[in-house]
Each structure stands twice: as structure tokens, then as C-alpha cells.
LUMLUMSE-5956 format. One record per residue (C-alpha): residue number from 1; residue in one letter; x, y, z. Coordinates in steps of 0.2 Angstrom, whole numbers, plus 5000, padded with zeros to 4 digits. Layout:
SITE_num_residu_u_v_w
SITE_NUM_A_X_Y_Z .
...
//
This chain:
SITE_num_residu_u_v_w
SITE_1_M_5067_4670_5618 .
SITE_2_H_5077_4659_5629 .
SITE_3_K_5073_4644_5618 .
SITE_4_R_5081_4653_5603 .
SITE_5_L_5097_4659_5613 .
SITE_6_L_5099_4643_5618 .
SITE_7_T_5098_4636_5601 .
SITE_8_I_5111_4648_5595 .
SITE_9_A_5122_4642_5609 .
SITE_10_V_5121_4625_5605 .
SITE_11_I_5124_4628_5586 .
SITE_12_L_5139_4639_5591 .
SITE_13_L_5147_4625_5602 .
SITE_14_I_5144_4612_5590 .
SITE_15_V_5152_4624_5577 .
SITE_16_F_5168_4628_5588 .
SITE_17_A_5168_4609_5592 .
SITE_18_L_5168_4604_5574 .
SITE_19_G_5180_4618_5570 .
SITE_20_G_5192_4612_5584 .
SITE_21_L_5191_4594_5579 .
SITE_22_G_5193_4600_5561 .
SITE_23_L_5208_4610_5566 .
SITE_24_F_5213_4594_5577 .
SITE_25_L_5212_4582_5562 .
SITE_26_A_5219_4594_5551 .
SITE_27_Y_5236_4600_5561 .
SITE_28_P_5247_4586_5553 .
SITE_29_S_5242_4592_5536 .
SITE_30_L_5245_4607_5541 .
SITE_31_N_5264_4604_5546 .
SITE_32_A_5267_4592_5531 .
SITE_33_E_5283_4601_5527 .
SITE_34_H_5288_4604_5546 .
SITE_35_I_5295_4594_5559 .
SITE_36_Y_5284_4593_5575 .
SITE_37_A_5285_4606_5587 .
SITE_38_G_5295_4599_5603 .
SITE_39_V_5308_4588_5593 .
SITE_40_S_5325_4590_5596 .
SITE_41_V_5341_4581_5592 .
SITE_42_S_5354_4580_5608 .
SITE_43_G_5345_4595_5615 .
SITE_44_I_5345_4604_5597 .
SITE_45_D_5328_4611_5594 .
SITE_46_V_5323_4607_5577 .
SITE_47_G_5304_4608_5580 .
SITE_48_D_5294_4618_5566 .
SITE_49_L_5309_4617_5555 .
SITE_50_T_5309_4609_5537 .
SITE_51_V_5322_4594_5535 .
SITE_52_A_5333_4606_5526 .
SITE_53_Q_5333_4619_5538 .
SITE_54_A_5335_4606_5552 .
SITE_55_T_5350_4599_5541 .
SITE_56_A_5358_4615_5542 .
SITE_57_R_5356_4619_5560 .
SITE_58_L_5363_4602_5564 .
SITE_59_R_5378_4604_5553 .
SITE_60_R_5381_4620_5564 .
SITE_61_E_5377_4614_5581 .
SITE_62_L_5382_4596_5583 .
SITE_63_P_5400_4594_5590 .
SITE_64_D_5415_4593_5578 .
SITE_65_P_5420_4574_5574 .
SITE_66_A_5438_4581_5578 .
SITE_67_A_5432_4585_5595 .
SITE_68_Q_5423_4569_5598 .
SITE_69_T_5435_4558_5608 .
SITE_70_L_5437_4540_5614 .
SITE_71_R_5449_4537_5629 .
SITE_72_L_5458_4520_5627 .
SITE_73_E_5462_4513_5643 .
SITE_74_G_5477_4501_5646 .
SITE_75_G_5494_4506_5644 .
SITE_76_P_5499_4526_5646 .
SITE_77_G_5481_4529_5639 .
SITE_78_F_5477_4537_5621 .
SITE_79_T_5463_4546_5616 .
SITE_80_L_5456_4542_5598 .
SITE_81_T_5445_4557_5589 .
SITE_82_W_5430_4553_5578 .
SITE_83_A_5439_4560_5564 .
SITE_84_D_5454_4548_5564 .
SITE_85_V_5444_4535_5561 .
SITE_86_G_5430_4542_5549 .
SITE_87_Q_5416_4542_5562 .
SITE_88_G_5404_4558_5561 .
SITE_89_Y_5387_4564_5561 .
SITE_90_D_5374_4560_5546 .
SITE_91_V_5364_4576_5548 .
SITE_92_Q_5354_4573_5534 .
SITE_93_A_5349_4556_5541 .
SITE_94_T_5346_4564_5557 .
SITE_95_A_5336_4577_5551 .
SITE_96_Q_5326_4565_5542 .
SITE_97_A_5322_4554_5557 .
SITE_98_A_5318_4570_5566 .
SITE_99_Y_5305_4574_5554 .
SITE_100_R_5298_4555_5554 .
SITE_101_V_5295_4558_5574 .
SITE_102_G_5276_4556_5577 .
SITE_103_R_5272_4553_5558 .
SITE_104_E_5273_4533_5560 .
SITE_105_G_5260_4521_5566 .
SITE_106_D_5241_4519_5564 .
SITE_107_W_5232_4537_5558 .
SITE_108_F_5225_4540_5576 .
SITE_109_A_5242_4538_5583 .
SITE_110_Q_5248_4551_5569 .
SITE_111_V_5233_4563_5574 .
SITE_112_L_5237_4563_5593 .
SITE_113_A_5257_4562_5590 .
SITE_114_P_5260_4582_5586 .
SITE_115_W_5250_4586_5602 .
SITE_116_Q_5258_4574_5613 .
SITE_117_I_5276_4579_5605 .
SITE_118_N_5272_4599_5608 .
SITE_119_A_5266_4595_5626 .
SITE_120_S_5280_4585_5632 .
SITE_121_G_5294_4585_5620 .
SITE_122_V_5305_4570_5611 .
SITE_123_D_5323_4572_5610 .
SITE_124_I_5332_4561_5598 .
SITE_125_E_5350_4554_5595 .
SITE_126_P_5358_4560_5580 .
SITE_127_R_5362_4548_5567 .
SITE_128_L_5381_4542_5564 .
SITE_129_T_5392_4540_5550 .
SITE_130_P_5400_4524_5558 .
SITE_131_A_5419_4522_5559 .
SITE_132_D_5429_4514_5545 .
SITE_133_P_5435_4496_5552 .
SITE_134_A_5450_4498_5542 .
SITE_135_R_5455_4514_5547 .
SITE_136_V_5451_4508_5566 .
SITE_137_T_5462_4493_5564 .
SITE_138_A_5476_4502_5557 .
SITE_139_W_5474_4517_5570 .
SITE_140_I_5476_4503_5584 .
SITE_141_A_5489_4494_5575 .
SITE_142_A_5502_4508_5575 .
SITE_143_L_5501_4508_5594 .
SITE_144_A_5505_4489_5595 .
SITE_145_P_5525_4493_5594 .
SITE_146_Q_5523_4507_5607 .
SITE_147_L_5514_4494_5620 .
SITE_148_A_5524_4479_5615 .
SITE_149_I_5534_4471_5630 .
SITE_150_A_5544_4456_5623 .
SITE_151_P_5544_4440_5634 .
SITE_152_T_5558_4440_5646 .
SITE_153_E_5568_4423_5644 .
SITE_154_A_5578_4415_5658 .
SITE_155_S_5595_4419_5656 .
SITE_156_L_5612_4419_5664 .
SITE_157_T_5624_4434_5666 .
SITE_158_F_5643_4430_5672 .
SITE_159_A_5653_4442_5681 .
SITE_160_A_5668_4441_5694 .
SITE_161_G_5667_4423_5695 .
SITE_162_A_5648_4423_5699 .
SITE_163_V_5633_4418_5689 .
SITE_164_T_5617_4427_5692 .
SITE_165_A_5600_4418_5685 .
SITE_166_T_5586_4430_5678 .
SITE_167_P_5569_4421_5678 .
SITE_168_A_5558_4420_5664 .
SITE_169_Q_5543_4433_5663 .
SITE_170_P_5529_4433_5651 .
SITE_171_G_5527_4447_5638 .
SITE_172_R_5513_4459_5634 .
SITE_173_G_5506_4463_5615 .
SITE_174_L_5492_4472_5610 .
SITE_175_D_5477_4461_5602 .
SITE_176_V_5474_4472_5588 .
SITE_177_E_5460_4463_5581 .
SITE_178_R_5451_4461_5597 .
SITE_179_S_5455_4480_5603 .
SITE_180_A_5449_4488_5587 .
SITE_181_Q_5432_4478_5589 .
SITE_182_A_5431_4486_5606 .
SITE_183_V_5434_4502_5599 .
SITE_184_L_5422_4501_5585 .
SITE_185_N_5408_4495_5598 .
SITE_186_A_5413_4510_5611 .
SITE_187_L_5412_4522_5595 .
SITE_188_A_5394_4516_5590 .
SITE_189_Q_5388_4518_5606 .
SITE_190_D_5395_4535_5609 .
SITE_191_L_5403_4529_5625 .
SITE_192_P_5418_4538_5632 .
SITE_193_T_5430_4525_5636 .
SITE_194_T_5435_4508_5632 .
SITE_195_Q_5448_4495_5635 .
SITE_196_L_5463_4490_5624 .
SITE_197_I_5464_4470_5624 .
SITE_198_F_5481_4462_5627 .
SITE_199_A_5490_4444_5625 .
SITE_200_Y_5502_4440_5635 .
SITE_201_P_5515_4428_5626 .
SITE_202_P_5525_4417_5637 .
SITE_203_P_5544_4417_5634 .
SITE_204_V_5553_4401_5624 .
SITE_205_I_5565_4398_5638 .
SITE_206_L_5557_4395_5654 .
SITE_207_E_5572_4389_5665 .
SITE_208_A_5589_4394_5669 .
SITE_209_D_5593_4376_5672 .
SITE_210_P_5603_4365_5667 .
SITE_211_A_5613_4379_5662 .
SITE_212_Y_5613_4387_5678 .
SITE_213_T_5618_4373_5688 .
SITE_214_Q_5634_4369_5677 .
SITE_215_A_5640_4386_5678 .
SITE_216_Q_5638_4386_5698 .
SITE_217_A_5647_4369_5698 .
SITE_218_L_5662_4375_5686 .
SITE_219_L_5664_4392_5696 .
SITE_220_A_5661_4383_5714 .
SITE_221_R_5683_4383_5713 .
SITE_222_P_5697_4386_5703 .
SITE_223_F_5701_4374_5688 .
SITE_224_T_5719_4369_5686 .
SITE_225_L_5731_4364_5672 .
SITE_226_I_5743_4351_5676 .
SITE_227_A_5759_4352_5665 .
SITE_228_D_5767_4335_5669 .
SITE_229_D_5782_4331_5658 .
SITE_230_P_5793_4317_5665 .
SITE_231_L_5802_4317_5648 .
SITE_232_T_5812_4334_5653 .
SITE_233_N_5818_4332_5671 .
SITE_234_D_5803_4326_5678 .
SITE_235_Y_5796_4343_5676 .
SITE_236_Y_5778_4347_5685 .
SITE_237_A_5769_4362_5687 .
SITE_238_E_5750_4367_5690 .
SITE_239_F_5742_4384_5684 .
SITE_240_A_5726_4389_5692 .
SITE_241_L_5713_4398_5683 .
SITE_242_S_5701_4408_5695 .
SITE_243_P_5683_4407_5695 .
SITE_244_A_5683_4426_5690 .
SITE_245_E_5694_4422_5674 .
SITE_246_L_5684_4408_5669 .
SITE_247_S_5666_4418_5671 .
SITE_248_A_5674_4428_5658 .
SITE_249_W_5674_4414_5646 .
SITE_250_L_5656_4409_5648 .
SITE_251_S_5640_4412_5640 .
SITE_252_T_5624_4404_5634 .
SITE_253_I_5616_4399_5619 .
SITE_254_R_5598_4398_5616 .
SITE_255_R_5590_4382_5611 .
SITE_256_P_5572_4385_5606 .
SITE_257_A_5568_4368_5600 .
SITE_258_A_5574_4359_5618 .
SITE_259_R_5568_4376_5627 .
SITE_260_Q_5583_4376_5636 .
SITE_261_L_5601_4387_5639 .
SITE_262_E_5615_4378_5632 .
SITE_263_L_5631_4384_5643 .
SITE_264_R_5644_4390_5631 .
SITE_265_I_5663_4390_5634 .
SITE_266_N_5673_4401_5624 .
SITE_267_P_5687_4391_5616 .
SITE_268_Q_5696_4407_5612 .
SITE_269_G_5697_4413_5629 .
SITE_270_I_5705_4396_5632 .
SITE_271_A_5718_4399_5620 .
SITE_272_A_5723_4415_5624 .
SITE_273_W_5726_4410_5643 .
SITE_274_L_5735_4395_5637 .
SITE_275_E_5746_4406_5624 .
SITE_276_A_5750_4417_5640 .
SITE_277_L_5755_4401_5650 .
SITE_278_A_5765_4394_5638 .
SITE_279_P_5783_4404_5641 .
SITE_280_E_5781_4398_5659 .
SITE_281_L_5785_4382_5653 .
SITE_282_G_5802_4384_5648 .
SITE_283_E_5812_4381_5632 .
SITE_284_E_5814_4363_5634 .
SITE_285_R_5795_4362_5632 .
SITE_286_I_5782_4368_5619 .
SITE_287_L_5764_4368_5625 .
SITE_288_D_5752_4362_5612 .
SITE_289_V_5739_4376_5613 .
SITE_290_P_5727_4368_5601 .
SITE_291_V_5726_4351_5608 .
SITE_292_T_5727_4359_5626 .
SITE_293_R_5713_4369_5623 .
SITE_294_D_5702_4355_5617 .
SITE_295_T_5707_4345_5631 .
SITE_296_V_5703_4361_5644 .
SITE_297_L_5686_4362_5635 .
SITE_298_A_5683_4344_5636 .
SITE_299_A_5686_4345_5655 .
SITE_300_L_5675_4360_5657 .
SITE_301_Q_5661_4353_5648 .
SITE_302_N_5663_4337_5659 .
SITE_303_G_5662_4347_5674 .
SITE_304_D_5679_4343_5679 .
SITE_305_Y_5691_4354_5688 .
SITE_306_A_5709_4349_5681 .
SITE_307_A_5717_4344_5664 .
SITE_308_R_5733_4339_5658 .
SITE_309_A_5743_4351_5646 .
SITE_310_H_5748_4342_5631 .
SITE_311_I_5766_4346_5630 .
SITE_312_R_5778_4343_5614 .
SITE_313_H_5797_4347_5613 .
SITE_314_P_5808_4355_5601 .
SITE_315_A_5821_4347_5590 .
SITE_316_R_5839_4352_5595 .
SITE_317_T_5857_4352_5587 .
SITE_318_Y_5874_4345_5589 .
SITE_319_V_5889_4351_5583 .
SITE_320_V_5900_4335_5577 .
SITE_321_Q_5916_4333_5587 .
SITE_322_P_5932_4325_5581 .
SITE_323_G_5931_4306_5583 .
SITE_324_N_5912_4305_5585 .
SITE_325_Y_5903_4290_5577 .
SITE_326_F_5886_4291_5570 .
SITE_327_F_5880_4278_5580 .
SITE_328_D_5887_4284_5596 .
SITE_329_I_5880_4302_5594 .
SITE_330_A_5862_4294_5591 .
SITE_331_Y_5865_4283_5606 .
SITE_332_S_5871_4298_5618 .
SITE_333_F_5855_4305_5614 .
SITE_334_G_5845_4291_5616 .
SITE_335_F_5839_4289_5599 .
SITE_336_P_5840_4273_5588 .
SITE_337_Q_5852_4277_5573 .
SITE_338_Y_5839_4277_5561 .
SITE_339_Q_5829_4290_5569 .
SITE_340_L_5845_4301_5568 .
SITE_341_E_5847_4297_5549 .
SITE_342_R_5829_4301_5545 .
SITE_343_A_5833_4319_5554 .
SITE_344_N_5847_4321_5544 .
SITE_345_P_5843_4313_5526 .
SITE_346_D_5858_4324_5519 .
SITE_347_V_5871_4318_5531 .
SITE_348_D_5881_4302_5526 .
SITE_349_P_5883_4292_5543 .
SITE_350_N_5899_4284_5538 .
SITE_351_A_5907_4301_5532 .
SITE_352_L_5905_4312_5546 .
SITE_353_N_5915_4329_5546 .
SITE_354_A_5920_4337_5562 .
SITE_355_W_5911_4354_5566 .
SITE_356_Q_5895_4349_5556 .
SITE_357_T_5879_4352_5563 .
SITE_358_L_5867_4338_5567 .
SITE_359_I_5848_4339_5569 .
SITE_360_I_5843_4329_5586 .
SITE_361_P_5825_4325_5583 .
SITE_362_S_5810_4328_5596 .
SITE_363_I_5809_4316_5609 .
SITE_364_D_5792_4315_5602 .
SITE_365_V_5795_4304_5588 .
SITE_366_L_5799_4290_5601 .
SITE_367_F_5782_4293_5609 .
SITE_368_P_5767_4292_5598 .
SITE_369_H_5754_4288_5613 .
SITE_370_P_5749_4299_5628 .
SITE_371_L_5758_4294_5644 .
SITE_372_P_5747_4287_5657 .
SITE_373_P_5750_4296_5673 .
SITE_374_G_5757_4288_5688 .
SITE_375_K_5764_4274_5679 .
SITE_376_R_5782_4270_5674 .
SITE_377_I_5796_4256_5672 .
SITE_378_E_5814_4261_5677 .
SITE_379_I_5828_4250_5670 .
SITE_380_D_5844_4251_5677 .
SITE_381_L_5857_4244_5665 .
SITE_382_P_5873_4243_5677 .
SITE_383_T_5863_4233_5690 .
SITE_384_Q_5852_4225_5677 .
SITE_385_T_5835_4228_5687 .
SITE_386_L_5819_4234_5683 .
SITE_387_T_5807_4244_5694 .
SITE_388_A_5788_4245_5691 .
SITE_389_I_5782_4261_5698 .
SITE_390_Q_5764_4267_5702 .
SITE_391_D_5760_4284_5710 .
SITE_392_N_5778_4284_5716 .
SITE_393_E_5777_4268_5725 .
SITE_394_T_5787_4252_5720 .
SITE_395_L_5776_4238_5715 .
SITE_396_M_5788_4226_5707 .
SITE_397_E_5808_4226_5707 .
SITE_398_L_5814_4213_5695 .
SITE_399_R_5830_4204_5689 .
SITE_400_I_5835_4207_5670 .
SITE_401_S_5845_4202_5656 .
SITE_402_S_5849_4218_5643 .
SITE_403_G_5858_4217_5627 .
SITE_404_M_5875_4211_5626 .
SITE_405_S_5889_4223_5621 .
SITE_406_T_5889_4217_5604 .
SITE_407_T_5869_4222_5603 .
SITE_408_P_5867_4234_5618 .
SITE_409_T_5850_4241_5624 .
SITE_410_L_5847_4259_5620 .
SITE_411_A_5847_4270_5636 .
SITE_412_G_5835_4283_5635 .
SITE_413_Q_5817_4286_5638 .
SITE_414_F_5804_4276_5629 .
SITE_415_Q_5786_4269_5629 .
SITE_416_I_5777_4254_5627 .
SITE_417_L_5771_4255_5610 .
SITE_418_F_5762_4238_5610 .
SITE_419_K_5757_4223_5618 .
SITE_420_V_5758_4205_5611 .
SITE_421_E_5754_4190_5623 .
SITE_422_D_5763_4177_5611 .
SITE_423_A_5776_4186_5600 .
SITE_424_Y_5788_4178_5588 .
SITE_425_A_5804_4182_5582 .
SITE_426_Q_5806_4176_5565 .
SITE_427_R_5824_4183_5563 .
SITE_428_W_5830_4169_5578 .
SITE_429_A_5814_4157_5577 .
SITE_430_L_5812_4162_5594 .
SITE_431_D_5795_4163_5604 .
SITE_432_M_5794_4179_5616 .
SITE_433_P_5779_4177_5629 .
SITE_434_Y_5772_4194_5634 .
SITE_435_F_5781_4203_5623 .
SITE_436_M_5780_4223_5624 .
SITE_437_G_5788_4233_5611 .
SITE_438_I_5797_4250_5618 .
SITE_439_Y_5808_4256_5604 .
SITE_440_E_5811_4253_5586 .
SITE_441_E_5829_4248_5584 .
SITE_442_A_5827_4250_5565 .
SITE_443_P_5811_4251_5554 .
SITE_444_G_5800_4236_5558 .
SITE_445_F_5812_4230_5571 .
SITE_446_Y_5807_4232_5588 .
SITE_447_N_5817_4230_5605 .
SITE_448_G_5807_4227_5620 .
SITE_449_I_5803_4218_5637 .
SITE_450_H_5797_4199_5637 .
SITE_451_E_5799_4184_5645 .
SITE_452_R_5813_4171_5644 .
SITE_453_P_5812_4167_5625 .
SITE_454_I_5809_4150_5619 .
SITE_455_T_5817_4140_5605 .
SITE_456_R_5808_4131_5592 .
SITE_457_S_5812_4115_5601 .
SITE_458_G_5806_4121_5617 .
SITE_459_Y_5822_4125_5624 .
SITE_460_R_5820_4140_5636 .
SITE_461_L_5834_4152_5639 .
SITE_462_S_5841_4148_5656 .
SITE_463_R_5835_4157_5672 .
SITE_464_N_5853_4159_5678 .
SITE_465_I_5856_4171_5665 .
SITE_466_L_5845_4184_5674 .
SITE_467_G_5856_4200_5681 .
SITE_468_W_5868_4198_5666 .
SITE_469_P_5867_4206_5648 .
SITE_470_A_5861_4192_5637 .
SITE_471_S_5849_4196_5624 .
SITE_472_F_5850_4205_5606 .
SITE_473_G_5844_4221_5613 .
SITE_474_C_5828_4218_5623 .
SITE_475_I_5824_4217_5641 .
SITE_476_I_5823_4198_5647 .
SITE_477_V_5811_4196_5662 .
SITE_478_D_5808_4178_5672 .
SITE_479_V_5793_4168_5669 .
SITE_480_E_5778_4174_5678 .
SITE_481_E_5785_4190_5682 .
SITE_482_A_5784_4194_5665 .
SITE_483_R_5765_4190_5664 .
SITE_484_L_5763_4202_5679 .
SITE_485_L_5772_4215_5671 .
SITE_486_F_5762_4213_5655 .
SITE_487_E_5745_4214_5663 .
SITE_488_W_5750_4229_5674 .
SITE_489_A_5759_4240_5661 .
SITE_490_D_5748_4251_5649 .
SITE_491_I_5750_4255_5631 .
SITE_492_G_5760_4271_5631 .
SITE_493_T_5768_4268_5648 .
SITE_494_L_5784_4277_5651 .
SITE_495_V_5800_4267_5651 .
SITE_496_R_5817_4273_5656 .
SITE_497_I_5833_4265_5653 .
SITE_498_R_5848_4272_5662 .
SITE_499_G_5868_4268_5662 .
SITE_500_V_5878_4255_5652 .
SITE_501_A_5877_4238_5655 .
SITE_502_P_5891_4228_5661 .
SITE_503_G_5899_4214_5652 .
SITE_504_T_5894_4197_5651 .
SITE_505_P_5904_4183_5661 .
SITE_506_S_5912_4171_5653 .
SITE_507_G_5900_4154_5653 .
SITE_508_T_5884_4163_5655 .
SITE_509_E_5871_4158_5643 .
SITE_510_T_5866_4171_5630 .
SITE_511_L_5854_4170_5617 .
SITE_512_D_5868_4170_5602 .
SITE_513_Q_5875_4154_5610 .
SITE_514_I_5859_4145_5609 .
SITE_515_V_5853_4153_5591 .
SITE_516_D_5870_4147_5584 .
SITE_517_T_5868_4129_5591 .
SITE_518_W_5853_4128_5577 .
SITE_519_P_5857_4117_5560 .
SITE_520_S_5861_4132_5547 .
SITE_521_D_5847_4126_5536 .
SITE_522_S_5835_4131_5551 .
SITE_523_P_5822_4144_5545 .
//
């Protein structure tokens, strides 16, 4: 009896064991259409669901892509949503992935997997539809203008007579490509934040010098315009330009090729200042604004603190008085007669009418060259003396012979027009060493200062004539003294001739006497 019961028990045990083994082995087949129990997606239970059922549940319960965000650090901070760049959940692929859990590997692993999954559970990450790189790049590029900071170039500011330098600083610009790649990587890893990436472009102009140093030097003290006009009563005036006024004319120009600032001085500002000053020079003088503007501009650019005004002089008029002669009128105003004729082309010099008006030309017609400052020659006809003056100090005082009464030396203000060391007067066949022309007596014929002349035969006008008029209009100076004067005087030196020469005493040798001794057929 006992043996029978034991046998039955053993048989039943084998049956149950075989049944359990069969159930164990048959479980995957019994759940062929369902996801194994214990499988979840980010905590959402999809076990025992078909792929279609799991897809529906995931579509309902996974977060909305519009609510999924990525924080972009750097700058003020921006938040990007998955929906902005086309990223989302691929619920179909996720459900398929959940279904494949436990169904991969060898057959024994697949037999064991359902029981292991059911016992411990398996949670998988949802599959993603990745962000569109083009949309990410466009989204990042749209931020670039908001985050861009241009480089600060070195610059200068001018105000109230002072200059301030602003140092250069690098800029900041969003590196769109690298930032977009960082966002794509963060989205792919479902990270909460990522860093924007910046580039830092350097400025082109790194230093304010040399413009800064030049501006500081210019504004260190006032600039002076010197109005020096010895032709009208030795007029002299100085006009100061304050650093505050000058600073209003200053600006800079960027020179990218040289990576420098260039200091600019506004010529219009200089011109306006000169226009305002012009009336202060008086009616006898005209301030030549364009030329003076250029002179002042050149001085400032050269770092100088003073410049000389360019002064012109107006023409005048004279009403002919009864008994006036044309030559006398020209002589009284210090002009050769031909200059007065040139200024009055419609007037017959030999038929003047009382009360008619003559134009007296500007004295500027006698001064084609700038006057060298500090030098002048004073000739006094009554005393027949010449004085060379430099910076108001007498350097030489010489006895001279001026023009005879028949060929007088013109009184007036002139300048040295040219210099010829060995001049020759063809009209009289005379050598005139160290000749310096001072005015044009007639077109192409100059009176000047020279050494005692020498005839073609080698005879030099006697020294004894010095101190008395003896020439045809020139100023005769003694030997050696003429050379010293020639070497000292510059082209343009002012020559003032004053007064009326005395008569030449009888017996004093003159040029007309030695010229008249030549044979009539002399060349």
C-alpha cells in the first residue's frame, strides 16, 4: 500500500515538474504579442501591453516636447524647448524597444528573461527624434545679435582743452557653429543645461598713440598767430588760441591698415577762427584766410605753437590834383611809373585830368616773395647810408651812392627779388658784382644794390663817390662790403628806401661821366 502511494506521489511530482517546466518554457510563446511584465519607459509601466497599446500609453504619458527645455548658460541665459528645434519622443520606436526587452540573446537567456524582468523590473529610456541641426543653428544664430559686443577700439575724446584716451577692449561674439553643436550634444543626452560658446575678437586699433601724445602736446599751451606787417607802419599783433578752442578742432581718423589713430585738425575750424580775427587787423590789411589756414594747419601738424599770418593789402584810389604829373604820383606812392600805368590801362600818362581817379595798386605787386622775419635793409637817401638790421640789431652801416637827380632811386618799400653774383648791365656795358635786384624800374629792367661797377676796360667807379648820388638808379656799395651784404641778405628781405637824395656836387665822378667817355660805337 505504501509503495503504491509513494509511486503515485512520485508520478504526480514528475507530472507537476514537467508541467512547470513546460509552463516555464512556454511563457515567451504565450506572451509573444505582449511586452514582458516589469518593463517600463522612464517609469511608465508598459508591461503586459501590446506594442500598439504601449505606443498609445507613451503618447499620452511622456512629457510634451514643448515642455522639455534646455537651459543655455552664458550671457543673460536662454531656454530652448525641444519643440523649437524639432526634437521629440519616437513613441513607436520606444514601444518596439520595450517589446524587445528580454527577446534578444541565446534561447536560454530568452527563456530566463521574462522571469528575471518580472522579478526585478527593467526601465528603459525613451527613443528620441533628434533635433534638426539646421533648426538648432538657426535658433542659436538668432541669439547672436543680442549677445554680440563689438570690440572697443582705442579712441580719443576732446573736451575743454583736454584729451582723454579710451583703452582698447576685445569684443564678444557668439560662436554659432560650436554653440549649436553643444546644444545638439546636450539634447541628445537629455541634459538640463549647456554652455554657449563665445569668440572674443580683438580691436583693430589697439593703442591711442601716437595721436594721443600729439594731441597732448598740442594742447599743452596756447597757439599764437603772429600778424607781422612791416609794410604798414610796422604793424605787429599776436592772437592767442586757447587749448579749449583748439580742442574743438581735433578729432581722429582710424587707419585700419596701419592699426593706428591719426590725429585730424579741422581746417574749417581754423578758417572760421581766422574769419573772426580778420577785422581786427584793420582796413590797411587783408588777412588771406585760405593761405593762413594752410599755414596754421601745417604748423599744428608739425607740433609748433605759432604761425605767421599771410597778409595782403588792398588797392587804393587817388584823385588827381591840378598840376600833378603821372611820374610824380607814382613816385609819391613808391611805385615805378609802369606799375601805375598797368593799374590804370585806360589813362594816358601824358594827359592827366584834374579830379580824375587813379587806382593805386596794392603794394603786394612789389612783393612776390615772403618776407624773411627779422631781416631788413634801411636806405636813407638824404644821408646816403644803408643799414642792415637783424632782429632790431644793426649789423652793418654803409655809405652808398644812390641815383642821380636825372635818374633818381625810387623811395618806397621793396624787397630783394633776386641775386646775381656777377651781373652785367648790357645797356652800359658795366659789370655789377654782387647785384641784388630790388624793384623793376620798367618791365625787364631792374634797379638794385651792387658793388662799385666796373667798365669793360676794367675801370671801377671811384670810391670817392660814396656818400653822393652817382648812379642810374641803383644803390652802389663799396668793394667787400657789397659781398658781405650779398651773403647776409636773403631773397625776399625787406628794403626800405626813404627821403630824397641830395644833389651831386660838381666834380664828383658819376656813372654818366665814365659811360660817356666810351667811343660811340662801343657795344
